C-alpha positions as CSV (number, residue, x, y, z in Angstrom):
1,M,-118.0,-99.8,98.6
2,I,-119.5,-97.7,95.5
3,M,-120.0,-94.3,96.9
4,L,-123.3,-92.7,95.1
5,A,-124.4,-89.3,95.9
6,P,-128.0,-89.0,97.2
7,S,-129.0,-87.8,93.6
8,Q,-127.5,-90.6,91.9
9,R,-129.2,-93.5,94.2
10,A,-132.5,-91.8,93.4
11,V,-132.1,-91.9,89.9
12,F,-130.9,-95.4,89.9
13,R,-133.8,-96.4,92.4
14,R,-136.3,-94.8,90.4
15,R,-135.1,-96.5,87.2
16,A,-135.1,-99.9,88.8
17,L,-138.3,-99.7,90.4
18,L,-140.5,-97.7,88.2
19,L,-140.2,-100.4,85.3
20,Q,-141.2,-103.2,88.0
21,H,-144.4,-104.2,89.7
22,P,-144.6,-103.2,93.6
23,L,-142.6,-105.7,95.7
24,P,-144.6,-108.6,96.5
25,T,-144.5,-110.4,99.7
26,E,-143.3,-113.8,99.8
27,Q,-147.1,-115.1,100.5
28,E,-148.2,-113.2,97.0
29,L,-145.0,-114.5,95.1
30,T,-145.4,-118.1,96.1
31,L,-149.3,-118.2,95.5
32,R,-148.4,-118.5,92.1
33,W,-146.6,-122.1,92.8
34,T,-147.6,-125.2,94.5
35,K,-145.5,-126.7,97.3
36,D,-144.6,-129.4,95.2
37,D,-143.3,-127.2,92.0
38,P,-140.0,-128.2,90.9
39,V,-137.5,-125.0,90.9
40,V,-137.2,-124.1,86.9
41,V,-135.2,-121.1,87.0
42,S,-132.1,-120.4,89.8
43,I,-131.2,-116.9,89.9
44,A,-127.6,-116.8,90.7
45,C,-126.3,-113.4,92.1
46,A,-122.5,-112.7,93.2
47,T,-122.0,-109.8,95.4
48,F,-118.9,-108.0,97.4
49,N,-119.5,-104.7,99.0
50,H,-122.5,-103.5,96.9
51,A,-124.7,-102.3,99.7
52,D,-125.3,-99.0,97.5
53,L,-127.1,-101.0,94.9
54,I,-127.9,-104.7,96.1
55,E,-131.5,-103.8,96.8
56,D,-132.3,-102.8,93.1
57,S,-130.8,-106.4,91.9
58,I,-133.0,-108.1,94.6
59,H,-135.9,-106.0,93.6
60,G,-135.5,-106.9,90.1
61,F,-135.5,-110.6,91.0
62,L,-138.6,-110.5,93.2
63,C,-140.7,-108.6,90.8
64,Q,-140.2,-111.3,88.0
65,R,-143.7,-112.5,86.7
66,T,-143.5,-116.3,85.9
67,D,-145.9,-119.2,85.8
68,F,-143.0,-121.2,87.4
69,R,-141.3,-121.3,90.7
70,F,-137.7,-119.9,90.8
71,E,-135.1,-119.5,93.6
72,I,-132.7,-116.6,94.4
73,I,-129.1,-117.9,95.3
74,I,-126.9,-114.7,96.6
75,R,-123.3,-115.6,97.2
76,D,-121.5,-112.5,99.3
77,D,-117.8,-113.0,99.5
78,A,-117.2,-111.5,102.7
79,S,-118.4,-107.7,102.3
80,T,-117.3,-105.4,105.0
81,D,-119.7,-102.6,104.1
82,G,-123.0,-103.7,105.3
83,T,-124.1,-105.5,102.1
84,R,-124.6,-108.7,104.2
85,R,-126.9,-107.0,106.7
86,I,-129.2,-106.1,104.0
87,L,-129.2,-109.8,102.5
88,E,-130.1,-111.4,105.7
89,D,-133.0,-109.0,106.1
90,F,-134.4,-110.1,102.6
91,Q,-133.6,-113.8,103.5
92,R,-135.9,-113.4,106.6
93,R,-138.6,-111.8,104.7
94,Y,-138.2,-114.4,101.9
95,P,-137.2,-117.6,103.4
96,S,-138.6,-120.0,100.9
97,V,-137.2,-118.2,97.9
98,I,-133.8,-116.8,98.8
99,R,-130.7,-118.7,99.9
100,L,-127.5,-117.2,100.8
101,I,-124.0,-118.2,100.5
102,L,-122.0,-116.5,102.8
103,H,-118.2,-116.6,102.8
104,H,-116.3,-115.3,105.9
105,Q,-113.1,-114.7,104.0
106,N,-112.6,-113.3,100.7
107,T,-112.4,-116.3,98.1
108,F,-112.0,-114.5,94.8
109,S,-108.6,-113.5,95.7
110,L,-107.7,-117.1,96.6
111,G,-108.9,-118.2,92.9
112,K,-112.3,-119.2,94.1
113,Y,-114.9,-117.8,91.9
114,P,-118.7,-117.5,92.0
115,F,-119.5,-119.9,89.0
116,Y,-118.0,-122.8,91.3
117,D,-120.4,-122.4,94.0
118,F,-123.1,-121.7,91.9
119,A,-122.4,-124.6,89.7
120,E,-122.8,-126.9,93.0
121,S,-125.9,-125.0,94.4
122,I,-128.5,-124.4,91.9
123,R,-131.5,-126.8,91.7
124,G,-133.3,-125.0,88.6
125,E,-133.5,-126.5,85.1
126,F,-131.9,-123.0,83.8
127,V,-129.9,-120.6,85.7
128,A,-129.7,-116.6,85.2
129,F,-127.1,-114.5,86.6
130,C,-127.0,-111.0,87.5
131,E,-124.3,-109.6,90.0
132,G,-125.2,-107.5,92.9
133,D,-124.2,-104.3,91.3
134,D,-126.3,-104.7,88.2
135,F,-130.3,-105.1,88.1
136,W,-132.9,-106.1,85.9
137,I,-135.5,-103.7,84.2
138,C,-137.7,-106.2,82.5
139,D,-140.3,-107.9,84.9
140,D,-140.9,-111.0,82.8
141,K,-137.0,-111.4,81.5
142,I,-137.0,-115.1,82.9
143,Q,-140.4,-116.0,81.8
144,Q,-139.5,-114.9,78.1
145,Q,-136.2,-116.7,78.0
146,V,-137.5,-119.8,79.4
147,D,-140.4,-119.9,76.7
148,Q,-137.4,-119.3,74.2
149,L,-135.1,-121.9,75.2
150,R,-138.1,-124.2,75.4
151,R,-139.2,-123.5,71.7
152,L,-135.4,-123.9,70.7
153,P,-134.1,-127.3,71.9
154,G,-130.6,-126.8,70.3
155,C,-129.8,-123.6,72.0
156,V,-127.8,-123.7,75.2
157,A,-128.5,-120.1,76.2
158,S,-130.5,-116.8,75.9
159,V,-128.9,-113.7,75.8
160,A,-130.2,-109.9,75.4
161,G,-129.7,-106.4,75.5
162,T,-128.3,-104.2,78.4
163,I,-128.0,-100.7,79.3
164,M,-124.5,-99.9,80.2
165,V,-123.9,-97.0,82.5
166,D,-120.3,-95.5,83.2
167,S,-120.2,-93.9,86.7
168,A,-117.1,-91.9,85.6
169,T,-118.8,-90.0,82.8
170,A,-122.6,-90.7,83.7
171,S,-122.7,-91.8,80.0
172,E,-125.2,-94.5,79.1
173,S,-125.0,-96.9,75.9
174,V,-127.1,-99.8,75.1
175,I,-125.0,-103.2,74.1
176,G,-125.9,-106.5,72.8
177,L,-129.3,-105.7,71.5
178,T,-130.2,-107.3,68.4
179,N,-133.1,-105.9,66.3
180,N,-134.7,-109.6,65.9
181,E,-134.3,-113.1,67.5
182,M,-131.0,-114.0,66.4
183,I,-129.2,-117.7,66.8
184,Y,-125.5,-117.8,66.9
185,S,-123.8,-121.0,66.0
186,G,-120.4,-119.8,65.9
187,V,-118.7,-116.6,67.1
188,V,-121.0,-114.5,68.8
189,S,-120.9,-111.0,67.0
190,K,-121.9,-108.6,70.0
191,Y,-121.0,-108.5,73.6
192,H,-123.9,-109.7,75.7
193,H,-123.7,-109.0,79.5
194,T,-123.7,-111.6,82.4
195,S,-126.7,-110.0,83.5
196,T,-128.7,-111.0,80.4
197,Y,-127.8,-114.6,80.5
198,L,-130.3,-117.6,81.0
199,I,-128.7,-121.0,80.9
200,R,-129.6,-124.8,80.6
201,S,-128.2,-125.8,84.1
202,E,-126.9,-128.9,82.6
203,E,-124.7,-127.3,80.5
204,F,-123.6,-124.9,82.8
205,Q,-122.8,-127.3,85.4
206,K,-120.8,-129.7,83.1
207,I,-118.5,-126.8,81.7
208,I,-117.9,-125.4,85.1
209,S,-117.0,-128.9,86.7
210,R,-115.3,-130.2,83.7
211,Y,-113.3,-127.2,82.7
212,F,-113.2,-124.1,84.8
213,I,-112.9,-125.4,88.7
214,S,-109.5,-127.6,87.8
215,N,-108.0,-124.8,85.5
216,G,-108.9,-121.4,87.3
217,L,-111.3,-120.4,84.6
218,Y,-113.9,-117.6,85.2
219,G,-115.8,-114.8,83.6
220,D,-118.8,-114.2,81.2
221,S,-116.6,-114.1,78.0
222,T,-115.0,-117.4,78.6
223,L,-118.2,-119.2,79.7
224,S,-119.5,-118.0,76.4
225,R,-116.9,-119.6,74.5
226,F,-117.4,-123.0,76.0
227,L,-121.5,-122.5,75.4
228,I,-121.0,-122.0,71.8
229,H,-119.0,-125.2,71.5
230,N,-121.9,-127.0,73.0
231,G,-124.7,-125.8,71.0
232,T,-126.3,-122.6,69.9
233,I,-127.1,-119.3,71.7
234,C,-130.1,-117.2,71.0
235,T,-131.0,-113.7,71.2
236,L,-134.0,-112.2,73.1
237,P,-134.5,-108.4,71.2
238,E,-134.9,-106.6,74.2
239,V,-133.0,-104.7,76.8
240,V,-133.5,-106.3,80.2
241,S,-130.8,-105.1,82.4
242,V,-128.6,-102.4,83.6
243,Y,-124.7,-102.9,83.8
244,W,-123.2,-100.6,86.1
245,I,-119.5,-99.7,85.5
246,H,-117.3,-98.5,88.4
247,E,-114.0,-98.5,89.5
248,K,-114.8,-100.7,92.5
249,G,-115.6,-103.4,90.4
250,I,-113.2,-106.3,90.4
251,W,-112.4,-106.1,86.7
252,N,-112.7,-102.6,86.0
253,S,-110.2,-101.7,88.7
254,L,-107.5,-103.7,86.8
255,S,-105.1,-101.7,84.8
256,P,-105.5,-102.0,81.3
257,L,-101.9,-104.0,81.2
258,E,-103.3,-106.3,83.8
259,K,-106.8,-107.0,81.9
260,A,-104.7,-107.7,79.0
261,Q,-102.4,-110.4,81.0
262,E,-105.6,-111.9,82.4
263,E,-107.2,-112.2,79.2
264,F,-104.2,-113.9,77.6
265,R,-103.4,-116.3,80.4
266,I,-107.3,-117.2,80.3
267,S,-107.0,-117.8,76.4
268,L,-103.8,-119.8,76.8
269,T,-105.8,-122.2,79.4
270,V,-108.7,-122.4,76.8
271,L,-106.3,-123.7,74.1
272,K,-104.7,-126.1,76.6
273,V,-107.5,-127.8,78.2
274,A,-110.8,-127.1,75.5
275,P,-112.0,-129.8,73.0
276,L,-109.9,-129.8,70.0
277,S,-112.8,-128.1,67.8
278,L,-112.9,-125.2,70.6
279,R,-109.1,-124.7,70.6
280,V,-109.0,-124.4,66.8
281,R,-111.5,-121.4,67.3
282,E,-109.5,-120.1,70.0
283,I,-106.5,-119.6,67.8
284,Q,-107.2,-116.2,66.5
285,T,-108.3,-115.0,70.0
286,F,-105.1,-116.1,71.5
287,I,-103.2,-114.4,68.6
288,D,-105.0,-111.0,68.8
289,L,-104.6,-111.1,73.0
290,G,-101.1,-111.8,72.7
291,A,-100.3,-109.1,70.2
292,D,-102.0,-106.6,72.3
293,L,-100.2,-107.9,75.9
294,N,-97.0,-107.6,73.6
295,R,-97.9,-104.1,72.5
296,R,-98.8,-102.9,76.3
297,L,-95.8,-104.7,77.9
298,R,-93.4,-102.9,75.5
299,E,-95.0,-99.3,76.2
300,A,-95.1,-100.1,80.0
301,G,-91.0,-100.4,79.7
302,G,-88.7,-102.0,82.1
303,V,-86.6,-104.8,81.8
304,R,-89.0,-107.4,83.5
305,N,-91.8,-106.3,80.8
306,W,-89.5,-106.7,77.9
307,L,-88.3,-110.2,78.8
308,F,-92.1,-111.2,79.4
309,S,-92.8,-109.6,75.9
310,L,-90.1,-111.8,74.5
311,S,-91.2,-115.0,76.0
312,L,-94.6,-114.7,74.4
313,L,-93.2,-115.1,70.8
314,P,-92.7,-118.8,70.9
315,F,-96.7,-118.8,71.8
316,L,-97.5,-116.4,69.1
317,L,-95.7,-118.1,66.5
318,S,-96.9,-121.8,67.5
319,A,-100.5,-120.5,67.5
320,L,-100.1,-118.7,64.0
321,L,-98.6,-121.7,62.5
322,N,-101.6,-123.9,63.7
323,R,-103.8,-121.4,62.3
324,T,-102.0,-121.6,58.9
325,V,-102.2,-125.3,58.9
326,S,-105.7,-125.5,59.4
327,Y,-106.3,-123.0,57.0
328,V,-104.3,-124.5,54.1
329,R,-106.1,-128.3,55.0
330,R,-109.5,-126.6,54.8
331,H,-108.9,-124.8,51.5
332,W,-106.1,-127.0,49.7
333,F,-107.1,-130.6,50.6
334,N,-110.7,-130.5,50.8
């Protein structure tokens, strides 16, 4: 559970709500739609022990101003801090808008990740993501991104800027913001947080069902690598969300060594299962991650870590050889 002092809660509540319209009732929200309107955007929210922050997330969803119908799907992974009571209260107030996926046993620890459930549950043409400890501060976020993707049919996803707030230092920085609309066709040069994503649902479902579920893959960075393989990614030159960094987050609670090990595992899996052209792109990432992991293992010391470090060498040499061969082919034989 994220423990915020009352003053901190007040600051973040004001930041979230002052930039939004007053929270509409379900009747006011659905007056914009007809009963037979298809769902255009599925808002997918994964939460676990976010009782102090989940209301800000939900407010950001419900205050979206759109000319289309959207749904909100919230997946709770067996929270124990009262998160579920908050979710059920909102679901009672917005039964035609909010759907809940409630797990009674924590599934993340069992290797079943939120993307897997969302791929099966979403009904919209597009899917937007925001975890329960982050929130949107742009009330036409999904409207702008839907308009953008419909204007750019070759783009599979739209991303934007976010405010990154570090709870340990109370510092803020803006990440992922571009001055103008950009279209990435190769390596994405900036990190764009999950809370800014709007993706074509067909592409998302195809990637999750074909590559993620059977290989234990997860995460926004992994998803972006597959997305860029399937098309281009465009940027919305606007700050649309707040990303809250805290030690209770699943990823941020890992040690630097554990993070390096998991990133290396994911990259190795991508090299094994991805389409050939994506594997070629992944080689440099794999080499960099392997070198970083090798360094951290040696710094950690211990016989087991040193043996693991030595076991990486064949993988890294093979990847480096493949990259060298590809380079020679491109520059000497074309």
